[in-house]
N, CA, C and O atoms as a MOPAC input file, in Angstrom:
PM7 MOZYME 1SCF
protein

 N      2.21400 1   -26.13400 1    28.63000 1
 C      2.89500 1   -24.82600 1    28.40800 1
 C      1.40400 1   -24.96500 1    27.37900 1
 O      0.40100 1   -24.36200 1    27.76200 1
 N      1.34800 1   -25.85500 1    25.97300 1
 C      0.62400 1   -25.87100 1    24.96300 1
 C     -0.29200 1   -25.32400 1    25.16500 1
 O     -0.47400 1   -24.25500 1    24.58300 1
 N     -1.08600 1   -25.74100 1    25.91700 1
 C     -2.71100 1   -25.52500 1    26.44000 1
 C     -2.60400 1   -23.97700 1    26.75300 1
 O     -3.54100 1   -23.30200 1    26.32800 1
 N     -1.72300 1   -23.40100 1    27.35100 1
 C     -2.06600 1   -22.22600 1    28.23700 1
 C     -1.96000 1   -21.18200 1    26.83000 1
 O     -2.67700 1   -20.18300 1    26.77700 1
 N     -0.94500 1   -21.54000 1    25.65000 1
 C     -0.73900 1   -21.00700 1    24.43800 1
 C     -2.25000 1   -21.31500 1    23.50000 1
 O     -2.96600 1   -20.36100 1    23.19600 1
 N     -2.60000 1   -22.68300 1    23.11600 1
 C     -3.59600 1   -22.71200 1    23.22400 1
 C     -5.20000 1   -22.20800 1    23.35000 1
 O     -6.15000 1   -22.31400 1    22.57500 1
 N     -5.01400 1   -21.43700 1    25.07700 1
 C     -6.51800 1   -20.99200 1    25.43200 1
 C     -5.98300 1   -19.46400 1    24.76500 1
 O     -6.87800 1   -18.74200 1    24.32400 1
 N     -4.63600 1   -18.99100 1    24.68700 1
 C     -3.97100 1   -17.55700 1    24.88100 1
 C     -5.04500 1   -17.25700 1    23.62300 1
 O     -5.94500 1   -16.42400 1    23.52400 1
 N     -4.56600 1   -18.28400 1    22.71700 1
 C     -4.94500 1   -17.95100 1    21.03000 1
 C     -5.73300 1   -18.13000 1    20.79700 1
 O     -5.92400 1   -17.72500 1    19.65000 1
 N     -6.86500 1   -18.75800 1    21.36200 1
 C     -8.41700 1   -18.55100 1    21.32900 1
 C     -9.23200 1   -17.42000 1    21.89000 1
 O    -10.27500 1   -16.90400 1    21.48900 1
 N     -8.33900 1   -17.13800 1    23.10400 1
 C     -8.99200 1   -15.02800 1    23.11100 1
 C     -8.73700 1   -14.01800 1    21.74900 1
 O     -9.31900 1   -13.27500 1    20.95800 1
 N     -7.30600 1   -14.62900 1    22.13600 1
 C     -6.69800 1   -13.16500 1    20.78700 1
 C     -8.00900 1   -13.54800 1    19.36300 1
 O     -8.69100 1   -12.62200 1    18.92200 1
 N     -8.14700 1   -14.81800 1    18.88500 1
 C     -8.64900 1   -15.13300 1    17.79400 1
 C    -10.21100 1   -14.38000 1    18.17200 1
 O    -10.74100 1   -13.63200 1    17.35000 1
 N    -10.60400 1   -14.56800 1    18.99400 1
 C    -12.24700 1   -13.74100 1    19.38800 1
 C    -12.03200 1   -12.36700 1    19.30400 1
 O    -12.21500 1   -11.94300 1    18.16300 1
 N    -11.70000 1   -11.51200 1    20.13900 1
 C    -10.77100 1   -10.65500 1    20.68500 1
 C    -10.70300 1    -9.34600 1    18.71400 1
 O    -11.12100 1    -8.26200 1    18.30800 1
 N     -9.90000 1   -10.51200 1    18.24200 1
 C     -9.75000 1    -9.95000 1    17.26100 1
 C    -10.87700 1   -10.38600 1    15.78400 1
 O    -10.72300 1   -10.01000 1    14.62200 1
 N    -11.62100 1   -10.98700 1    16.15900 1
 C    -12.59800 1   -11.51800 1    14.98700 1
 C    -13.68100 1    -9.53100 1    15.55000 1
 O    -13.72700 1    -8.62600 1    14.71800 1
 N    -14.33400 1    -9.37000 1    16.96600 1
 C    -14.96900 1    -8.73700 1    17.28800 1
 C    -14.51000 1    -7.43800 1    16.86900 1
 O    -15.39500 1    -6.76600 1    16.34000 1
 N    -13.02500 1    -6.72200 1    16.98100 1
 C    -12.46600 1    -5.43400 1    16.97400 1
 C    -12.12200 1    -5.50400 1    15.53500 1
 O    -11.57600 1    -4.47100 1    15.14900 1
 N    -12.32900 1    -6.71500 1    14.32500 1
 C    -12.41200 1    -6.25400 1    13.11300 1
 C    -14.31500 1    -5.85100 1    12.97100 1
 O    -14.99500 1    -4.92400 1    12.53100 1
 N    -14.47000 1    -6.72000 1    13.40800 1
 C    -16.71300 1    -6.91000 1    13.23700 1
 C    -16.77400 1    -5.75500 1    13.76900 1
 O    -17.98100 1    -5.61800 1    13.96600 1
 N    -16.00200 1    -4.36000 1    14.31700 1
 C    -16.60400 1    -3.17300 1    15.17400 1
 C    -16.24900 1    -2.20500 1    14.80800 1
 O    -16.48800 1    -1.08200 1    15.25200 1
 N    -15.11800 1    -2.77500 1    13.23200 1
 C    -14.94800 1    -1.01500 1    12.29800 1
 C    -16.03000 1    -1.04400 1    11.75800 1
 O    -16.71300 1    -2.05800 1    11.61100 1
 N    -16.45600 1     0.64900 1    11.21500 1
 C    -16.67600 1     1.02500 1    10.04800 1
 C    -16.51700 1     0.86400 1     8.62500 1
 O    -15.74400 1     1.68900 1     8.14000 1
 N    -17.09500 1    -0.07300 1     7.70000 1
 C    -16.60400 1    -0.41700 1     6.30200 1
 C    -16.27300 1     0.87000 1     5.80000 1
 O    -16.31700 1     1.84300 1     6.55300 1
 N    -15.78700 1     1.02800 1     4.02100 1
 C    -15.15900 1     2.70200 1     3.66200 1
 C    -16.00900 1     2.41800 1     2.62900 1
 O    -15.60300 1     3.11000 1     1.69500 1
 N    -17.33400 1     1.54400 1     2.12900 1
 C    -18.07100 1     2.06300 1     1.34700 1
 C    -19.06100 1     2.65500 1     1.89500 1
 O    -19.59800 1     2.54200 1     2.99700 1
 N    -19.38600 1     3.81100 1     0.28900 1
 C    -19.62800 1     4.65600 1     0.78300 1
 C    -21.15600 1     4.86500 1     1.28500 1
 O    -21.61300 1     5.74200 1     2.01900 1
 N    -22.06400 1     3.31400 1     0.38000 1
 C    -23.29300 1     3.22200 1     0.62500 1
 C    -23.90000 1     4.55300 1    -0.43000 1
 O    -23.45900 1     5.01600 1    -1.48200 1
 N    -24.93400 1     4.84100 1     0.28900 1
 C    -25.55800 1     5.65400 1    -0.46000 1
 C    -25.31100 1     6.75900 1    -1.19400 1
 O    -25.73400 1     7.12300 1    -2.29100 1
 N    -24.09800 1     7.53100 1     0.06000 1
 C    -23.83800 1     8.36100 1    -0.30600 1
 C    -22.76200 1     8.79200 1    -1.92700 1
 O    -22.64400 1     9.82400 1    -2.58700 1
 N    -22.24300 1     7.59800 1    -2.02300 1
 C    -21.37500 1     6.94100 1    -3.48600 1
 C    -22.32700 1     7.15000 1    -5.02100 1
 O    -22.02900 1     6.94600 1    -6.19700 1
 N    -23.70400 1     7.69900 1    -4.28600 1
 C    -24.67200 1     7.39800 1    -6.06800 1
 C    -24.54600 1     9.00500 1    -6.54300 1
 O    -24.63600 1     9.26400 1    -7.74300 1
 N    -24.39700 1     9.75900 1    -5.85000 1
 C    -24.24800 1    11.24200 1    -4.99600 1
 C    -22.24700 1    11.14500 1    -5.70600 1
 O    -22.19800 1    11.94100 1    -6.64300 1
 N    -21.56600 1    10.81900 1    -5.60900 1
 C    -20.45800 1    11.11900 1    -6.24900 1
 C    -19.27200 1    11.35500 1    -4.98200 1
 O    -18.07600 1    11.62500 1    -5.08200 1
 N    -19.90700 1    11.19100 1    -4.08200 1
 C    -19.32600 1    11.41700 1    -2.58500 1
 C    -18.11100 1    10.91200 1    -1.88500 1
 O    -18.70400 1    10.27500 1    -1.01500 1
 N    -17.10500 1    10.76200 1    -1.67500 1
 C    -16.27700 1     9.79500 1    -1.10300 1
 C    -17.15400 1     9.49700 1     0.21800 1
 O    -18.16000 1    10.03200 1     0.68600 1
 N    -16.34900 1     8.41900 1     0.61600 1
 C    -16.30800 1     7.60000 1     1.97100 1
 C    -15.80900 1     8.83400 1     3.26800 1
 O    -16.41700 1     9.16400 1     4.28600 1
 N    -14.57500 1     9.27000 1     2.76700 1
 C    -14.28300 1    10.38500 1     3.96300 1
 C    -14.56600 1    11.90200 1     3.80100 1
 O    -13.71400 1    12.69800 1     4.19400 1
 N    -15.82200 1    12.37900 1     3.19400 1
 C    -15.99200 1    13.41200 1     3.07400 1
 C    -15.40600 1    14.76900 1     3.69600 1
 O    -14.93600 1    15.79400 1     3.20300 1
 N    -15.68900 1    14.23300 1     5.24100 1
 C    -15.59200 1    15.12200 1     6.13700 1
 C    -14.61700 1    15.37000 1     6.43200 1
 O    -14.41700 1    16.53500 1     6.77900 1
 N    -13.60000 1    14.48500 1     6.44600 1
 C    -12.18000 1    14.47000 1     6.71900 1
 C    -10.92500 1    15.54800 1     6.47600 1
 O    -11.16700 1    15.48800 1     5.27100 1
 N    -10.16600 1    16.17700 1     6.52000 1
 C     -9.31900 1    17.19200 1     5.93900 1
 C     -8.08800 1    16.86300 1     6.26000 1
 O     -7.79900 1    15.79400 1     6.79800 1
 N     -7.48900 1    17.52000 1     6.03600 1
 C     -5.74400 1    17.06400 1     5.62700 1
 C     -5.90100 1    17.76600 1     7.32400 1
 O     -6.30300 1    17.01200 1     8.21000 1
 N     -5.60300 1    19.02700 1     7.61600 1
 C     -5.24900 1    20.04500 1     8.55900 1
 C     -6.29900 1    19.54300 1     9.56300 1
 O     -6.92200 1    20.52500 1     9.96600 1
 N     -6.83900 1    18.17600 1    10.24500 1
 C     -7.48800 1    18.27400 1    11.17800 1
 C     -7.13200 1    18.55600 1    12.23600 1
 O     -6.13600 1    19.25900 1    12.06500 1
 N     -7.38200 1    18.41600 1    13.59400 1
 C     -6.60300 1    19.12700 1    14.86600 1
 C     -6.47300 1    18.15200 1    15.77400 1
 O     -5.52000 1    18.19000 1    16.55300 1
 N     -7.52400 1    16.99300 1    15.82800 1
 C     -6.62600 1    15.62600 1    16.27700 1
 C     -6.94700 1    14.38300 1    15.25300 1
 O     -7.99200 1    13.77400 1    15.47900 1
 N     -6.10500 1    13.93600 1    14.09700 1
 C     -6.35500 1    13.75700 1    12.79700 1
 C     -6.25900 1    11.66200 1    13.58200 1
 O     -6.94700 1    10.64100 1    13.55900 1
 N     -4.96200 1    12.13800 1    14.13300 1
 C     -4.20200 1    10.38700 1    14.86600 1
 C     -5.01700 1    10.20600 1    16.44000 1
 O     -4.51500 1     9.45300 1    17.27400 1
 N     -6.14000 1    10.86800 1    16.70500 1
 C     -6.27900 1     9.99700 1    17.79200 1
 C     -8.08300 1    10.00200 1    17.33400 1
 O     -8.86800 1    10.45200 1    18.16900 1
 N     -8.46600 1     9.63100 1    16.37700 1
 C     -9.92000 1     9.56500 1    16.19700 1
 C    -10.21000 1     8.17900 1    15.93600 1
 O     -9.20600 1     7.60200 1    15.51700 1
 N    -11.03800 1     7.57200 1    16.01600 1
 C    -11.62600 1     6.08100 1    16.23100 1
 C    -11.46700 1     5.36100 1    15.22200 1
 O    -11.58700 1     4.13600 1    15.23000 1
 N    -11.18100 1     6.04800 1    14.24600 1
 C    -11.04000 1     4.52700 1    13.29700 1
 C     -9.26500 1     4.61700 1    13.18400 1
 O     -8.62900 1     3.59500 1    12.92500 1
 N     -8.65200 1     5.79400 1    13.38200 1
 C     -7.02100 1     4.97000 1    14.21100 1
 C     -7.08400 1     4.10900 1    15.29300 1
 O     -6.25100 1     3.20800 1    15.38900 1
 N     -8.09600 1     4.28200 1    16.25800 1
 C     -7.84400 1     3.80600 1    17.08100 1
 C     -7.90400 1     1.51300 1    16.62700 1
 O     -7.21200 1     0.54800 1    16.95500 1
 N     -9.04900 1     1.71600 1    15.83600 1
 C     -9.46000 1     0.91600 1    15.98300 1
 C     -8.30800 1    -0.22300 1    15.13300 1
 O     -8.09400 1    -1.40000 1    15.42000 1
 N     -7.64300 1     0.67600 1    13.92300 1
 C     -6.16000 1     0.81600 1    13.31500 1
 C     -5.22300 1     0.22300 1    13.84400 1
 O     -4.53900 1    -0.59500 1    13.23100 1
 N     -5.06000 1     0.50900 1    14.94800 1
 C     -3.46100 1     0.11200 1    15.96900 1
 C     -4.16100 1    -1.19300 1    17.33100 1
 O     -3.53500 1    -1.85400 1    18.16000 1
 N     -5.31800 1    -1.13900 1    17.10800 1
 C     -6.04900 1    -2.37000 1    18.14600 1
 C     -5.81100 1    -3.35400 1    16.96000 1
 O     -4.85500 1    -4.11100 1    17.12400 1
 N     -6.51500 1    -3.48100 1    15.78100 1
 C     -6.55800 1    -4.27200 1    14.71400 1
 C     -4.90300 1    -5.38700 1    15.12100 1
 O     -4.65300 1    -6.43400 1    15.71800 1
 N     -4.00300 1    -4.11700 1    14.20000 1
 C     -3.04300 1    -4.33500 1    14.19000 1
 C     -1.88000 1    -4.88900 1    15.08300 1
 O     -0.85900 1    -5.47100 1    14.71700 1
 N     -2.31200 1    -4.54700 1    16.40600 1
 C     -1.21500 1    -4.95000 1    17.58000 1
 C     -2.02900 1    -6.43600 1    17.55800 1
 O     -1.29500 1    -7.35700 1    17.20200 1
 N     -3.49900 1    -6.84700 1    17.89500 1
 C     -3.74900 1    -8.06800 1    17.67100 1
 C     -3.46700 1    -8.71400 1    17.22000 1
 O     -3.18400 1    -9.78100 1    17.76400 1
 N     -3.32000 1    -8.47200 1    15.61700 1
 C     -2.95400 1    -9.46500 1    14.31700 1
 C     -1.72200 1   -10.01200 1    14.41900 1
 O     -1.23500 1   -11.03000 1    13.92800 1
 N     -1.00400 1    -8.59600 1    15.63000 1
 C      0.15700 1    -9.28700 1    15.50300 1
 C      0.77300 1   -10.69700 1    16.94000 1
 O      1.64300 1   -11.56800 1    16.93600 1
 N     -0.12800 1   -10.28500 1    17.83500 1
 C     -0.74600 1   -11.52800 1    19.03500 1
 C     -1.01500 1   -12.60300 1    18.23500 1
 O     -0.41700 1   -13.58800 1    18.67000 1
 N     -1.66900 1   -12.85000 1    17.23100 1
 C     -2.50000 1   -13.63200 1    16.47800 1
 C     -1.36400 1   -14.50200 1    16.06100 1
 O     -1.39300 1   -15.72500 1    16.19300 1
 N     -0.08300 1   -13.65700 1    15.41300 1
 C      0.11700 1   -14.56700 1    14.49800 1
 C      1.40700 1   -15.00600 1    15.25500 1
 O      1.96600 1   -15.94100 1    14.68300 1
 N      1.99200 1   -14.60300 1    16.32500 1
 C      3.23400 1   -14.66700 1    17.61300 1
 C      2.55000 1   -16.40900 1    18.28900 1
 O      3.03900 1   -17.52700 1    18.45600 1
 N      1.33000 1   -15.82700 1    18.48000 1
 C      0.69300 1   -17.32900 1    19.07800 1
 C      0.36100 1   -18.91100 1    18.51900 1
 O      0.10400 1   -19.99900 1    19.03400 1
 N      0.58200 1   -18.16500 1    16.66800 1
 C     -0.08300 1   -19.02900 1    16.12600 1
 C      1.59200 1   -19.70500 1    16.32800 1
 O      1.67600 1   -20.78900 1    16.90600 1
 N      2.84000 1   -19.04100 1    15.84800 1
 C      4.15200 1   -19.29000 1    16.00200 1
 C      4.58700 1   -19.90100 1    16.59200 1
 O      5.56000 1   -20.52300 1    16.16600 1
 N      3.98200 1   -20.15400 1    18.36400 1
 C      4.19900 1   -20.57200 1    19.38600 1
 C      4.05100 1   -21.45200 1    19.62000 1
 O      4.72700 1   -22.10700 1    20.41300 1
 N      2.50800 1   -22.03300 1    18.63500 1
 C      1.87000 1   -23.42000 1    18.47700 1
 C      2.46200 1   -24.15600 1    17.52200 1
 O      2.49800 1   -25.35700 1    17.78800 1
 N      2.98800 1   -23.80300 1    16.39500 1
 C      3.69600 1   -24.45400 1    15.70900 1
 C      5.06100 1   -25.24200 1    16.39300 1
 O      5.30000 1   -26.44800 1    16.46300 1
 N      5.72700 1   -24.25200 1    16.79200 1
 C      7.07200 1   -24.45900 1    17.29700 1
 C      6.91700 1   -25.50000 1    18.58500 1
 O      7.82700 1   -26.17700 1    19.06100 1
 N      5.59500 1   -25.45800 1    19.00800 1
 C      6.22000 1   -26.30100 1    20.60500 1
 C      4.83500 1   -27.87100 1    19.98800 1
 O      4.76300 1   -28.93700 1    20.59800 1
 N      3.97200 1   -27.53000 1    18.74200 1
 C      3.63400 1   -29.25100 1    18.69900 1
 C      4.61500 1   -30.11500 1    17.35700 1
 O      4.40100 1   -31.15000 1    16.72600 1
 N      5.52700 1   -29.29300 1    17.33700 1
 C      6.59300 1   -29.70700 1    16.22900 1
 C      7.37600 1   -30.71800 1    17.01000 1
 O      8.32900 1   -31.29600 1    16.48800 1

């Protein structure tokens, strides 16, 4: 049982690393020199504001982080 959760934990860890690395940074880069913000093209009244790539990555990261915490807790309980 502990081996199963250990393998699951390793898989979730690797997926979490890749999902975090795939996200775009909030740094404005060269646009910051001119005073432009990183979300300059975003609008409050966007038609599909909740279905953007960024929103998908945020939900995916949150879900995988919760799975990571659950597998960590189970491994600690099994190891005790």
